[in-house]
N, C-alpha and C positions, 0 to 999 in steps of 0.2 A: 504494500500500500504506500503510495507516495504522498508528499505534502499537498499535491493537487486536491486530493480528497478532503483534507482538513480545511482547505481554503474554501470549499463549497459548504457554507453554513446551512444547516437544516433546522427546522423548528417543529414543534409538536403539530400534528395534522389537525385540520378542522374536521371534527367528527360530525356525522349526520345526526340530526335530531330524531328522537324516537317517534314513530307514527302512532296515531290513535289505535290502529289495529295492527296486529303483527304482519310484518312484511319481510320475508327472508332476504329480499334484495337489499334491504337496509342493513341487515346483519352482514351480508357478504361484503358490502361497501365498507362497513366499519372494520371488519377483519382485514380487508385489503389495505386500508389506510394505516392501521396499527402494524401490520406486517412490514410495510415499507419503512415506517418510522423506526421500528426496533431493529430491522436489518441494518439501517444506516447507523443507528446507535452502536450496535455490535461491531461494525466495521471501524467506527471511530475509536472505540475503546481498545480494539485489537491493535490499531495503529500506535496508540500511545503506550500500551503495555508490552509491546513486542521488544525484541533485543535492540532495535534501533529507534525506539520510540522518540527519543530526543531529537532524532534527525528529521522529524517531520514537523517540528515546531518552529515558529518564527519568533526568535528571542530578541527583545530590544537590545540594540547595540549600535556602535558607530566605530568605524576605523578610518583614519585620515592620515595624511602625510603632507610634507611641504618640500617643494623643489628648489627653494632659494636659500642663499646664505642669509643668516639672521644675525643682526648686530644689536647689542644692548644700546638703549638710548644714551647712556653714559655709565661710567663706573659707579658701582653701588646704587644702581637705579632699577627698580622693578620694571620689567618689560614683558609684554604679552608674547607668548610663543605662538607663531603663526602656523596655520594649516591651510593650504590652498587647494588640496585635492581630497575629495571624498572617495575613499576606496570601497566602502561598504557601509550600509546603514539601514536601520529599521527603528522607527519611533524616535528618531533624533533628527535635528536640523543642524547643518553646519553653517555658521555665520562668519562673515568677514569681520576682522582679520583672522579669527581662529577659534571663536567660542562655539560651543555646541549646546543646543537647547533640547532638554529631555522632555518627552511627551508622556512618559509613564513613571509614576512614583515607584520607588523601590530602593534596594541596596545594590550598589554597583561597584565594580572594580575598574580603575583606570590603570593602564599600563602604557609606558612611554619610553622611548629611547631617543637620544640626541647625539649627533656626531659633533663633539666639541673639539676645537682647535686652540692651541696656545702658540702664538707666533713670537713670544718674548724669549730671547736666547739666554738670559741670565737669571730667570726666576720662574718658579712654579706659581700658578695662580688657581683660583677657585671659581666654580660656577655653582649656584644654588637654584634648585627648581622647587616649586610648590604649587598647590592647587587652590583655586578660588571658586566659590559658588555664589552667584549673584553679587560678585565683586567683594565678597567677604572671604578672608583667608580660612581654609579648612585646617582645623587644629591637627598637629602632628603629621602634616603632609610634606614638610620640607626635607630635602636631601641635598647635601653638599658634595661636590666632586672636585678632586684636586687633579690638575693637569700639569705634568712636569714641564720644565723649560724646553724650548725648541732646540733641536740639534744644531741648527744654524739659521741664518736669515731666510734661506731658501728651503729648509726642511723643518716644518712645524711639527709639533707633537699632537697626536690624535688620541682621544679616548671615546668609547661609546658609553654614554651615561644612561643607565636603566634604573627605573624604579616603578613601584606600583602602590596604589592606595585604595582601600575599600572605604566607601562613604555612603551616606544616605542622600537621596535626591527626591524632590517633589516635582510633579508634573509642572512644566513651565520654567523650571530652574535653568539658569545659564551657567555653564561650566567652562572655566578657563584655566590654562596652564601658564604660569609666570616663571621668569628666571631673572637672575642678576649675577654680575661678576665683579670682582674687585678690580679688574683691569679690562676695560672695554677696548676692543679692536676697532679702529676707525680706518676705513679704506683710503679716504682722501680728505685732507692731507694725511698721509700714513701715520697712524699711531698704533704700534704693535700691542696686541693683547689677546683676549679670548673672544671667539665668536662661534656660531653654530654653522657647520660646513655642509654644503651640498655640491654635488657634481653630476653632470649629465652622463648618460650611458656611454660606454666605450664601444667603438667598432674597430675592426681590423681592416686594412693594415695600418691605419693611423696610429693605433695604440698597440701595445704588446699583446693584448688579448681582449676579447669581447666580454663585457659584463653589463649588468643592469645599472641604472642610475643609482646614486647615493642620495636619498632624501636627507635633508637637514634634521628632520624629526619624523618619527612614526609614532602614532598613538591609537589606542583603542579603549573604549568604555563598554563593558559588558554587564548585563543583568545578572545578579546573584540571587536575590530573594525579594519577595514582596515585603513591604514594611509590616512590622508586627507591633501590636499595641501593648 
């Protein structure tokens, strides 16, 4: 049974009213309506209770990424993390420059990774990420990453920063990821520091090998549980 069946909603049938005098045709129609309804109900429950029952459900979620370099507004300044590509979504809306609006209340987990670069040759620097809901900081959601000094002016240091947070969301809430660094990289005029790096896909023979693009950030928010009272 595929998810197509579950997408076809069915409701209890309209049952015929009883006639003043007995009429077997009315009973035949009643039994036929009930038979169709209970057959549909049996198929529906069999789909959910089977070994791949979860595979036929549409779970609220969003997955997004960004294809651009991202620079902090300034050193030690909170800056929103941008997402410009919706990779997958259900019951979420992706808004510019990178917030997501949830349509279903519940407990969710956000997972994100960021390709962070340090272009400073003589010092390690830090980048901190945290979560906001409706522009309010989510408690205990911040994580700090340390990026070692660059090997040279032409060879920066890279790390992939990853974290996840489980939090509660109400329908209509706007979710944002923020970051800050103690040394912001400025492209022009050049000030070396930390930024979130992206690069287009490689193709041969221009490059040594072919590979997909490197997003600056990848993030997903997935449903965990309904809210409990």
